[in-house]
PyMOL CGO cylinders between C-alpha atoms (Angstrom):
from pymol import cmd
from pymol.cgo import CYLINDER

trace = [
    CYLINDER, 150.74, 68.17, -114.24, 149.49, 66.98, -117.53, 0.3, 1, 1, 1, 1, 1, 1,
    CYLINDER, 149.49, 66.98, -117.53, 146.64, 65.35, -115.79, 0.3, 1, 1, 1, 1, 1, 1,
    CYLINDER, 146.64, 65.35, -115.79, 145.67, 68.27, -113.85, 0.3, 1, 1, 1, 1, 1, 1,
    CYLINDER, 145.67, 68.27, -113.85, 145.95, 70.91, -116.47, 0.3, 1, 1, 1, 1, 1, 1,
    CYLINDER, 145.95, 70.91, -116.47, 143.71, 68.66, -118.54, 0.3, 1, 1, 1, 1, 1, 1,
    CYLINDER, 143.71, 68.66, -118.54, 141.43, 68.11, -115.47, 0.3, 1, 1, 1, 1, 1, 1,
    CYLINDER, 141.43, 68.11, -115.47, 141.25, 71.56, -114.99, 0.3, 1, 1, 1, 1, 1, 1,
    CYLINDER, 141.25, 71.56, -114.99, 141.11, 72.74, -118.76, 0.3, 1, 1, 1, 1, 1, 1,
    CYLINDER, 141.11, 72.74, -118.76, 138.17, 70.26, -118.96, 0.3, 1, 1, 1, 1, 1, 1,
    CYLINDER, 138.17, 70.26, -118.96, 136.42, 72.00, -115.77, 0.3, 1, 1, 1, 1, 1, 1,
    CYLINDER, 136.42, 72.00, -115.77, 136.99, 75.30, -117.62, 0.3, 1, 1, 1, 1, 1, 1,
    CYLINDER, 136.99, 75.30, -117.62, 134.81, 74.07, -120.68, 0.3, 1, 1, 1, 1, 1, 1,
    CYLINDER, 134.81, 74.07, -120.68, 132.22, 72.62, -118.89, 0.3, 1, 1, 1, 1, 1, 1,
    CYLINDER, 132.22, 72.62, -118.89, 131.05, 75.79, -116.19, 0.3, 1, 1, 1, 1, 1, 1,
    CYLINDER, 131.05, 75.79, -116.19, 131.33, 77.98, -119.98, 0.3, 1, 1, 1, 1, 1, 1,
    CYLINDER, 131.33, 77.98, -119.98, 128.65, 75.42, -121.25, 0.3, 1, 1, 1, 1, 1, 1,
    CYLINDER, 128.65, 75.42, -121.25, 127.13, 75.23, -117.60, 0.3, 1, 1, 1, 1, 1, 1,
    CYLINDER, 127.13, 75.23, -117.60, 126.17, 78.95, -117.65, 0.3, 1, 1, 1, 1, 1, 1,
    CYLINDER, 126.17, 78.95, -117.65, 124.21, 78.62, -121.08, 0.3, 1, 1, 1, 1, 1, 1,
    CYLINDER, 124.21, 78.62, -121.08, 122.24, 76.72, -119.57, 0.3, 1, 1, 1, 1, 1, 1,
    CYLINDER, 122.24, 76.72, -119.57, 118.82, 76.68, -118.18, 0.3, 1, 1, 1, 1, 1, 1,
    CYLINDER, 118.82, 76.68, -118.18, 119.86, 75.14, -114.55, 0.3, 1, 1, 1, 1, 1, 1,
    CYLINDER, 119.86, 75.14, -114.55, 122.52, 78.21, -114.56, 0.3, 1, 1, 1, 1, 1, 1,
    CYLINDER, 122.52, 78.21, -114.56, 119.92, 80.70, -114.95, 0.3, 1, 1, 1, 1, 1, 1,
    CYLINDER, 119.92, 80.70, -114.95, 117.48, 79.19, -112.49, 0.3, 1, 1, 1, 1, 1, 1,
    CYLINDER, 117.48, 79.19, -112.49, 120.66, 78.99, -110.05, 0.3, 1, 1, 1, 1, 1, 1,
    CYLINDER, 120.66, 78.99, -110.05, 121.43, 82.91, -111.06, 0.3, 1, 1, 1, 1, 1, 1,
    CYLINDER, 121.43, 82.91, -111.06, 117.56, 83.77, -109.99, 0.3, 1, 1, 1, 1, 1, 1,
    CYLINDER, 117.56, 83.77, -109.99, 117.59, 82.13, -106.15, 0.3, 1, 1, 1, 1, 1, 1,
    CYLINDER, 117.59, 82.13, -106.15, 121.28, 83.62, -105.90, 0.3, 1, 1, 1, 1, 1, 1,
    CYLINDER, 121.28, 83.62, -105.90, 119.27, 87.02, -107.43, 0.3, 1, 1, 1, 1, 1, 1,
    CYLINDER, 119.27, 87.02, -107.43, 116.06, 86.26, -104.87, 0.3, 1, 1, 1, 1, 1, 1,
    CYLINDER, 116.06, 86.26, -104.87, 118.50, 85.62, -101.38, 0.3, 1, 1, 1, 1, 1, 1,
    CYLINDER, 118.50, 85.62, -101.38, 120.32, 88.53, -102.16, 0.3, 1, 1, 1, 1, 1, 1,
    CYLINDER, 120.32, 88.53, -102.16, 117.21, 91.11, -103.22, 0.3, 1, 1, 1, 1, 1, 1,
    CYLINDER, 117.21, 91.11, -103.22, 118.78, 91.96, -105.99, 0.3, 1, 1, 1, 1, 1, 1,
    CYLINDER, 118.78, 91.96, -105.99, 115.64, 93.36, -107.72, 0.3, 1, 1, 1, 1, 1, 1,
    CYLINDER, 115.64, 93.36, -107.72, 117.07, 94.81, -110.95, 0.3, 1, 1, 1, 1, 1, 1,
    CYLINDER, 117.07, 94.81, -110.95, 118.61, 90.51, -111.89, 0.3, 1, 1, 1, 1, 1, 1,
    CYLINDER, 118.61, 90.51, -111.89, 115.16, 89.00, -110.69, 0.3, 1, 1, 1, 1, 1, 1,
    CYLINDER, 115.16, 89.00, -110.69, 113.85, 91.36, -113.11, 0.3, 1, 1, 1, 1, 1, 1,
    CYLINDER, 113.85, 91.36, -113.11, 116.30, 90.56, -115.88, 0.3, 1, 1, 1, 1, 1, 1,
    CYLINDER, 116.30, 90.56, -115.88, 115.06, 86.41, -115.67, 0.3, 1, 1, 1, 1, 1, 1,
    CYLINDER, 115.06, 86.41, -115.67, 111.46, 87.30, -114.78, 0.3, 1, 1, 1, 1, 1, 1,
    CYLINDER, 111.46, 87.30, -114.78, 108.99, 87.82, -117.98, 0.3, 1, 1, 1, 1, 1, 1,
    CYLINDER, 108.99, 87.82, -117.98, 106.29, 89.13, -115.69, 0.3, 1, 1, 1, 1, 1, 1,
    CYLINDER, 106.29, 89.13, -115.69, 103.67, 90.11, -118.62, 0.3, 1, 1, 1, 1, 1, 1,
    CYLINDER, 103.67, 90.11, -118.62, 104.59, 86.90, -119.72, 0.3, 1, 1, 1, 1, 1, 1,
    CYLINDER, 104.59, 86.90, -119.72, 103.87, 84.51, -116.61, 0.3, 1, 1, 1, 1, 1, 1,
    CYLINDER, 103.87, 84.51, -116.61, 100.78, 86.93, -115.50, 0.3, 1, 1, 1, 1, 1, 1,
    CYLINDER, 100.78, 86.93, -115.50, 98.80, 85.96, -118.73, 0.3, 1, 1, 1, 1, 1, 1,
    CYLINDER, 98.80, 85.96, -118.73, 99.92, 82.44, -118.00, 0.3, 1, 1, 1, 1, 1, 1,
    CYLINDER, 99.92, 82.44, -118.00, 98.44, 82.25, -114.67, 0.3, 1, 1, 1, 1, 1, 1,
    CYLINDER, 98.44, 82.25, -114.67, 95.06, 83.63, -115.95, 0.3, 1, 1, 1, 1, 1, 1,
    CYLINDER, 95.06, 83.63, -115.95, 94.91, 81.20, -118.63, 0.3, 1, 1, 1, 1, 1, 1,
    CYLINDER, 94.91, 81.20, -118.63, 95.99, 78.66, -115.45, 0.3, 1, 1, 1, 1, 1, 1,
    CYLINDER, 95.99, 78.66, -115.45, 93.01, 80.38, -113.26, 0.3, 1, 1, 1, 1, 1, 1,
    CYLINDER, 93.01, 80.38, -113.26, 90.02, 80.01, -116.19, 0.3, 1, 1, 1, 1, 1, 1,
    CYLINDER, 90.02, 80.01, -116.19, 92.26, 76.45, -117.07, 0.3, 1, 1, 1, 1, 1, 1,
    CYLINDER, 92.26, 76.45, -117.07, 90.52, 74.88, -113.32, 0.3, 1, 1, 1, 1, 1, 1,
    CYLINDER, 90.52, 74.88, -113.32, 87.49, 77.41, -113.17, 0.3, 1, 1, 1, 1, 1, 1,
    CYLINDER, 87.49, 77.41, -113.17, 84.82, 76.25, -115.90, 0.3, 1, 1, 1, 1, 1, 1,
    CYLINDER, 84.82, 76.25, -115.90, 83.83, 78.02, -118.36, 0.3, 1, 1, 1, 1, 1, 1,
    CYLINDER, 83.83, 78.02, -118.36, 80.21, 78.29, -117.82, 0.3, 1, 1, 1, 1, 1, 1,
    CYLINDER, 80.21, 78.29, -117.82, 80.05, 79.31, -114.50, 0.3, 1, 1, 1, 1, 1, 1,
    CYLINDER, 80.05, 79.31, -114.50, 82.34, 82.17, -115.50, 0.3, 1, 1, 1, 1, 1, 1,
    CYLINDER, 82.34, 82.17, -115.50, 80.32, 84.53, -117.78, 0.3, 1, 1, 1, 1, 1, 1,
    CYLINDER, 80.32, 84.53, -117.78, 82.76, 87.32, -117.97, 0.3, 1, 1, 1, 1, 1, 1,
    CYLINDER, 82.76, 87.32, -117.97, 83.75, 88.98, -121.50, 0.3, 1, 1, 1, 1, 1, 1,
    CYLINDER, 83.75, 88.98, -121.50, 86.86, 90.46, -122.68, 0.3, 1, 1, 1, 1, 1, 1,
    CYLINDER, 86.86, 90.46, -122.68, 86.48, 93.61, -121.29, 0.3, 1, 1, 1, 1, 1, 1,
    CYLINDER, 86.48, 93.61, -121.29, 85.67, 92.45, -117.24, 0.3, 1, 1, 1, 1, 1, 1,
    CYLINDER, 85.67, 92.45, -117.24, 88.81, 89.87, -118.43, 0.3, 1, 1, 1, 1, 1, 1,
    CYLINDER, 88.81, 89.87, -118.43, 91.45, 92.98, -118.99, 0.3, 1, 1, 1, 1, 1, 1,
    CYLINDER, 91.45, 92.98, -118.99, 89.97, 94.61, -116.18, 0.3, 1, 1, 1, 1, 1, 1,
    CYLINDER, 89.97, 94.61, -116.18, 91.06, 91.73, -113.61, 0.3, 1, 1, 1, 1, 1, 1,
    CYLINDER, 91.06, 91.73, -113.61, 94.44, 91.83, -114.85, 0.3, 1, 1, 1, 1, 1, 1,
    CYLINDER, 94.44, 91.83, -114.85, 95.52, 95.34, -112.98, 0.3, 1, 1, 1, 1, 1, 1,
    CYLINDER, 95.52, 95.34, -112.98, 99.23, 96.66, -112.52, 0.3, 1, 1, 1, 1, 1, 1,
    CYLINDER, 99.23, 96.66, -112.52, 98.28, 95.49, -108.73, 0.3, 1, 1, 1, 1, 1, 1,
    CYLINDER, 98.28, 95.49, -108.73, 97.71, 91.66, -110.34, 0.3, 1, 1, 1, 1, 1, 1,
    CYLINDER, 97.71, 91.66, -110.34, 100.87, 91.92, -111.47, 0.3, 1, 1, 1, 1, 1, 1,
    CYLINDER, 100.87, 91.92, -111.47, 102.98, 93.47, -108.57, 0.3, 1, 1, 1, 1, 1, 1,
    CYLINDER, 102.98, 93.47, -108.57, 101.18, 91.49, -106.20, 0.3, 1, 1, 1, 1, 1, 1,
    CYLINDER, 101.18, 91.49, -106.20, 102.32, 87.78, -108.62, 0.3, 1, 1, 1, 1, 1, 1,
    CYLINDER, 102.32, 87.78, -108.62, 105.77, 89.45, -108.95, 0.3, 1, 1, 1, 1, 1, 1,
    CYLINDER, 105.77, 89.45, -108.95, 105.91, 90.06, -105.27, 0.3, 1, 1, 1, 1, 1, 1,
    CYLINDER, 105.91, 90.06, -105.27, 104.80, 86.69, -103.80, 0.3, 1, 1, 1, 1, 1, 1,
    CYLINDER, 104.80, 86.69, -103.80, 106.46, 84.87, -106.50, 0.3, 1, 1, 1, 1, 1, 1,
    CYLINDER, 106.46, 84.87, -106.50, 109.67, 86.21, -105.47, 0.3, 1, 1, 1, 1, 1, 1,
    CYLINDER, 109.67, 86.21, -105.47, 108.24, 85.95, -102.31, 0.3, 1, 1, 1, 1, 1, 1,
    CYLINDER, 108.24, 85.95, -102.31, 107.97, 81.90, -102.21, 0.3, 1, 1, 1, 1, 1, 1,
    CYLINDER, 107.97, 81.90, -102.21, 111.14, 81.42, -103.96, 0.3, 1, 1, 1, 1, 1, 1,
    CYLINDER, 111.14, 81.42, -103.96, 113.10, 83.06, -101.46, 0.3, 1, 1, 1, 1, 1, 1,
    CYLINDER, 113.10, 83.06, -101.46, 110.85, 80.46, -98.44, 0.3, 1, 1, 1, 1, 1, 1,
    CYLINDER, 110.85, 80.46, -98.44, 111.42, 77.76, -100.34, 0.3, 1, 1, 1, 1, 1, 1,
    CYLINDER, 111.42, 77.76, -100.34, 115.49, 78.55, -100.90, 0.3, 1, 1, 1, 1, 1, 1,
    CYLINDER, 115.49, 78.55, -100.90, 115.96, 79.73, -97.95, 0.3, 1, 1, 1, 1, 1, 1,
    CYLINDER, 115.96, 79.73, -97.95, 119.13, 76.88, -98.02, 0.3, 1, 1, 1, 1, 1, 1,
    CYLINDER, 119.13, 76.88, -98.02, 120.80, 78.89, -100.34, 0.3, 1, 1, 1, 1, 1, 1,
    CYLINDER, 120.80, 78.89, -100.34, 120.83, 82.21, -98.69, 0.3, 1, 1, 1, 1, 1, 1,
    CYLINDER, 120.83, 82.21, -98.69, 124.68, 83.29, -98.06, 0.3, 1, 1, 1, 1, 1, 1,
    CYLINDER, 124.68, 83.29, -98.06, 126.26, 79.94, -99.78, 0.3, 1, 1, 1, 1, 1, 1,
    CYLINDER, 126.26, 79.94, -99.78, 128.92, 81.00, -102.56, 0.3, 1, 1, 1, 1, 1, 1,
    CYLINDER, 128.92, 81.00, -102.56, 126.94, 81.04, -105.90, 0.3, 1, 1, 1, 1, 1, 1,
    CYLINDER, 126.94, 81.04, -105.90, 129.22, 78.08, -107.34, 0.3, 1, 1, 1, 1, 1, 1,
    CYLINDER, 129.22, 78.08, -107.34, 127.95, 76.11, -104.58, 0.3, 1, 1, 1, 1, 1, 1,
    CYLINDER, 127.95, 76.11, -104.58, 124.01, 76.88, -105.37, 0.3, 1, 1, 1, 1, 1, 1,
    CYLINDER, 124.01, 76.88, -105.37, 124.46, 76.21, -109.38, 0.3, 1, 1, 1, 1, 1, 1,
    CYLINDER, 124.46, 76.21, -109.38, 125.09, 72.93, -108.62, 0.3, 1, 1, 1, 1, 1, 1,
    CYLINDER, 125.09, 72.93, -108.62, 122.88, 72.26, -106.75, 0.3, 1, 1, 1, 1, 1, 1,
    CYLINDER, 122.88, 72.26, -106.75, 120.32, 73.27, -109.11, 0.3, 1, 1, 1, 1, 1, 1,
    CYLINDER, 120.32, 73.27, -109.11, 120.32, 69.86, -110.95, 0.3, 1, 1, 1, 1, 1, 1,
    CYLINDER, 120.32, 69.86, -110.95, 119.67, 68.05, -107.69, 0.3, 1, 1, 1, 1, 1, 1,
    CYLINDER, 119.67, 68.05, -107.69, 116.12, 69.88, -107.13, 0.3, 1, 1, 1, 1, 1, 1,
    CYLINDER, 116.12, 69.88, -107.13, 115.55, 69.77, -110.97, 0.3, 1, 1, 1, 1, 1, 1,
    CYLINDER, 115.55, 69.77, -110.97, 114.51, 68.58, -113.99, 0.3, 1, 1, 1, 1, 1, 1,
    CYLINDER, 114.51, 68.58, -113.99, 114.58, 69.95, -116.79, 0.3, 1, 1, 1, 1, 1, 1,
    CYLINDER, 114.58, 69.95, -116.79, 114.17, 69.28, -120.41, 0.3, 1, 1, 1, 1, 1, 1,
    CYLINDER, 114.17, 69.28, -120.41, 115.75, 71.51, -123.13, 0.3, 1, 1, 1, 1, 1, 1,
    CYLINDER, 115.75, 71.51, -123.13, 115.51, 72.20, -126.94, 0.3, 1, 1, 1, 1, 1, 1,
    CYLINDER, 115.51, 72.20, -126.94, 116.49, 74.56, -128.89, 0.3, 1, 1, 1, 1, 1, 1,
    CYLINDER, 116.49, 74.56, -128.89, 114.17, 77.04, -127.79, 0.3, 1, 1, 1, 1, 1, 1,
    CYLINDER, 114.17, 77.04, -127.79, 112.59, 76.43, -125.00, 0.3, 1, 1, 1, 1, 1, 1,
    CYLINDER, 112.59, 76.43, -125.00, 113.15, 74.58, -121.43, 0.3, 1, 1, 1, 1, 1, 1,
    CYLINDER, 113.15, 74.58, -121.43, 110.83, 73.19, -118.92, 0.3, 1, 1, 1, 1, 1, 1,
    CYLINDER, 110.83, 73.19, -118.92, 111.98, 72.12, -115.05, 0.3, 1, 1, 1, 1, 1, 1,
    CYLINDER, 111.98, 72.12, -115.05, 109.63, 70.77, -112.78, 0.3, 1, 1, 1, 1, 1, 1,
    CYLINDER, 109.63, 70.77, -112.78, 111.27, 71.66, -109.73, 0.3, 1, 1, 1, 1, 1, 1,
    CYLINDER, 111.27, 71.66, -109.73, 111.00, 69.85, -105.98, 0.3, 1, 1, 1, 1, 1, 1,
    CYLINDER, 111.00, 69.85, -105.98, 111.44, 71.89, -102.48, 0.3, 1, 1, 1, 1, 1, 1,
    CYLINDER, 111.44, 71.89, -102.48, 110.49, 71.90, -99.39, 0.3, 1, 1, 1, 1, 1, 1,
    CYLINDER, 110.49, 71.90, -99.39, 107.76, 68.93, -100.80, 0.3, 1, 1, 1, 1, 1, 1,
    CYLINDER, 107.76, 68.93, -100.80, 106.55, 71.69, -102.94, 0.3, 1, 1, 1, 1, 1, 1,
    CYLINDER, 106.55, 71.69, -102.94, 106.17, 71.08, -106.93, 0.3, 1, 1, 1, 1, 1, 1,
    CYLINDER, 106.17, 71.08, -106.93, 106.80, 74.29, -109.16, 0.3, 1, 1, 1, 1, 1, 1,
    CYLINDER, 106.80, 74.29, -109.16, 106.80, 74.17, -112.90, 0.3, 1, 1, 1, 1, 1, 1,
    CYLINDER, 106.80, 74.17, -112.90, 108.87, 76.56, -115.01, 0.3, 1, 1, 1, 1, 1, 1,
    CYLINDER, 108.87, 76.56, -115.01, 109.25, 77.24, -118.39, 0.3, 1, 1, 1, 1, 1, 1,
    CYLINDER, 109.25, 77.24, -118.39, 112.26, 79.01, -119.77, 0.3, 1, 1, 1, 1, 1, 1,
    CYLINDER, 112.26, 79.01, -119.77, 113.28, 80.57, -122.94, 0.3, 1, 1, 1, 1, 1, 1,
    CYLINDER, 113.28, 80.57, -122.94, 116.23, 82.40, -124.63, 0.3, 1, 1, 1, 1, 1, 1,
    CYLINDER, 116.23, 82.40, -124.63, 117.40, 85.12, -123.57, 0.3, 1, 1, 1, 1, 1, 1,
    CYLINDER, 117.40, 85.12, -123.57, 120.65, 86.46, -124.97, 0.3, 1, 1, 1, 1, 1, 1,
    CYLINDER, 120.65, 86.46, -124.97, 123.18, 84.19, -123.42, 0.3, 1, 1, 1, 1, 1, 1,
    CYLINDER, 123.18, 84.19, -123.42, 120.53, 83.29, -120.18, 0.3, 1, 1, 1, 1, 1, 1,
    CYLINDER, 120.53, 83.29, -120.18, 117.08, 81.55, -120.06, 0.3, 1, 1, 1, 1, 1, 1,
    CYLINDER, 117.08, 81.55, -120.06, 113.86, 83.88, -119.13, 0.3, 1, 1, 1, 1, 1, 1,
    CYLINDER, 113.86, 83.88, -119.13, 111.52, 82.57, -116.93, 0.3, 1, 1, 1, 1, 1, 1,
    CYLINDER, 111.52, 82.57, -116.93, 108.37, 82.93, -119.37, 0.3, 1, 1, 1, 1, 1, 1,
    CYLINDER, 108.37, 82.93, -119.37, 105.89, 80.62, -117.33, 0.3, 1, 1, 1, 1, 1, 1,
    CYLINDER, 105.89, 80.62, -117.33, 105.46, 79.36, -114.00, 0.3, 1, 1, 1, 1, 1, 1,
    CYLINDER, 105.46, 79.36, -114.00, 102.35, 76.02, -112.78, 0.3, 1, 1, 1, 1, 1, 1,
    CYLINDER, 102.35, 76.02, -112.78, 101.99, 76.71, -108.72, 0.3, 1, 1, 1, 1, 1, 1,
    CYLINDER, 101.99, 76.71, -108.72, 98.78, 75.86, -107.46, 0.3, 1, 1, 1, 1, 1, 1,
    CYLINDER, 98.78, 75.86, -107.46, 99.53, 78.57, -104.34, 0.3, 1, 1, 1, 1, 1, 1,
    CYLINDER, 99.53, 78.57, -104.34, 100.18, 81.34, -106.63, 0.3, 1, 1, 1, 1, 1, 1,
    CYLINDER, 100.18, 81.34, -106.63, 97.00, 80.60, -109.45, 0.3, 1, 1, 1, 1, 1, 1,
    CYLINDER, 97.00, 80.60, -109.45, 94.64, 80.05, -106.03, 0.3, 1, 1, 1, 1, 1, 1,
    CYLINDER, 94.64, 80.05, -106.03, 96.21, 83.70, -104.84, 0.3, 1, 1, 1, 1, 1, 1,
    CYLINDER, 96.21, 83.70, -104.84, 95.83, 85.29, -108.51, 0.3, 1, 1, 1, 1, 1, 1,
    CYLINDER, 95.83, 85.29, -108.51, 92.80, 84.20, -108.80, 0.3, 1, 1, 1, 1, 1, 1,
    CYLINDER, 92.80, 84.20, -108.80, 91.52, 85.39, -105.24, 0.3, 1, 1, 1, 1, 1, 1,
    CYLINDER, 91.52, 85.39, -105.24, 92.98, 88.97, -106.52, 0.3, 1, 1, 1, 1, 1, 1,
    CYLINDER, 92.98, 88.97, -106.52, 91.36, 88.45, -109.66, 0.3, 1, 1, 1, 1, 1, 1,
    CYLINDER, 91.36, 88.45, -109.66, 88.45, 87.95, -107.76, 0.3, 1, 1, 1, 1, 1, 1,
    CYLINDER, 88.45, 87.95, -107.76, 88.80, 90.99, -106.06, 0.3, 1, 1, 1, 1, 1, 1,
    CYLINDER, 88.80, 90.99, -106.06, 89.04, 92.73, -109.05, 0.3, 1, 1, 1, 1, 1, 1,
    CYLINDER, 89.04, 92.73, -109.05, 85.80, 91.64, -110.59, 0.3, 1, 1, 1, 1, 1, 1,
    CYLINDER, 85.80, 91.64, -110.59, 82.66, 95.13, -111.08, 0.3, 1, 1, 1, 1, 1, 1,
    CYLINDER, 82.66, 95.13, -111.08, 80.48, 95.28, -108.67, 0.3, 1, 1, 1, 1, 1, 1,
    CYLINDER, 80.48, 95.28, -108.67, 77.73, 94.69, -111.06, 0.3, 1, 1, 1, 1, 1, 1,
    CYLINDER, 77.73, 94.69, -111.06, 79.16, 90.90, -111.34, 0.3, 1, 1, 1, 1, 1, 1,
    CYLINDER, 79.16, 90.90, -111.34, 78.26, 89.97, -108.22, 0.3, 1, 1, 1, 1, 1, 1,
    CYLINDER, 78.26, 89.97, -108.22, 76.31, 86.42, -109.32, 0.3, 1, 1, 1, 1, 1, 1,
    CYLINDER, 76.31, 86.42, -109.32, 80.06, 85.70, -111.37, 0.3, 1, 1, 1, 1, 1, 1,
    CYLINDER, 80.06, 85.70, -111.37, 82.00, 86.85, -108.26, 0.3, 1, 1, 1, 1, 1, 1,
    CYLINDER, 82.00, 86.85, -108.26, 80.00, 84.46, -106.13, 0.3, 1, 1, 1, 1, 1, 1,
    CYLINDER, 80.00, 84.46, -106.13, 80.76, 81.59, -108.92, 0.3, 1, 1, 1, 1, 1, 1,
    CYLINDER, 80.76, 81.59, -108.92, 84.06, 81.98, -109.19, 0.3, 1, 1, 1, 1, 1, 1,
    CYLINDER, 84.06, 81.98, -109.19, 84.51, 82.22, -105.24, 0.3, 1, 1, 1, 1, 1, 1,
    CYLINDER, 84.51, 82.22, -105.24, 82.47, 78.94, -105.14, 0.3, 1, 1, 1, 1, 1, 1,
    CYLINDER, 82.47, 78.94, -105.14, 85.07, 77.57, -107.71, 0.3, 1, 1, 1, 1, 1, 1,
    CYLINDER, 85.07, 77.57, -107.71, 88.48, 78.85, -105.88, 0.3, 1, 1, 1, 1, 1, 1,
    CYLINDER, 88.48, 78.85, -105.88, 87.30, 76.92, -102.58, 0.3, 1, 1, 1, 1, 1, 1,
    CYLINDER, 87.30, 76.92, -102.58, 87.32, 73.42, -104.59, 0.3, 1, 1, 1, 1, 1, 1,
    CYLINDER, 87.32, 73.42, -104.59, 90.74, 73.94, -106.23, 0.3, 1, 1, 1, 1, 1, 1,
    CYLINDER, 90.74, 73.94, -106.23, 93.03, 71.45, -104.97, 0.3, 1, 1, 1, 1, 1, 1,
    CYLINDER, 93.03, 71.45, -104.97, 96.48, 72.58, -103.30, 0.3, 1, 1, 1, 1, 1, 1,
    CYLINDER, 96.48, 72.58, -103.30, 98.82, 70.21, -104.50, 0.3, 1, 1, 1, 1, 1, 1,
    CYLINDER, 98.82, 70.21, -104.50, 101.38, 68.83, -102.42, 0.3, 1, 1, 1, 1, 1, 1,
    CYLINDER, 101.38, 68.83, -102.42, 104.21, 66.37, -103.37, 0.3, 1, 1, 1, 1, 1, 1,
]
cmd.load_cgo(trace, "trace")
């Protein structure tokens, strides 16, 4: 009886510790997306920071010399529509990649996360490399209350989609920039693993 009590107590304390980990927050995100719980998803994603990071990713991939876009033009490229598009596409992609979790008990989803995500954590941040259905996604997370919030997502498909959305928002007088950006986007590889 004492051994069973010890095991139960150990499991309880391990679970309480696990609830404060980045892996647990990733499980919460997967569960919320599969249940279409938009408030919970929004609590776990910092969309403003994710969008800003995607814009940086696009700029990293397209040579600066080919993008003579002023800061004003860059600000116009990040419209509310792009933010909504990114948010919706990110949720859609995570939902498709994690469809196997649909309808599963949360405990199983939470326990499965470490098998799909390699997570490196320090006090103020965490980096997760997630491989699902032969696709790799990198996420950065920061503590937010008693959970972790995603602030950056690295995904080639989403980066290309955001670049296309940015391209469509360029002013008409930037046609030469649009053409060059389109040429550069067409050269971007889609990473697969």
